[in-house]
C-alpha angles and dihedrals in degrees: 000000000000119000123251091023096281092155090062091049099043110020095165094053090050093051091045090050091053091050092048092050093050094046091061093058093046094050090049091051093048091050089053092048094051090047092054090043089053089052091050094047091049091051092047090048093051091044096047122085119239093246093052089049092051092048091051091048089049091050089051096049092045095040093134090059092041093056089059096056115115100225093191092063090044090054092045092051089048094050092047092052093048090051093049091050091050093053093051 
């Protein structure tokens, strides 16, 4: 791989050079990912209403309570209320 047999003479240097060369590519890809993530988050924040943002924050803060919610009963209650409103 390296000319003049340098890998045989200095195997640790060869290994560290390979690691160093791959780290640069990984850091750049991670920076691009976080840059795109930042754009998506900014778009979501601007497109999201303030009440939804507050509700999502509240769910995150009260996550232990939110995990205990029975979603089937919440959906049934929602459907029943919509059905009653449509009948009136």
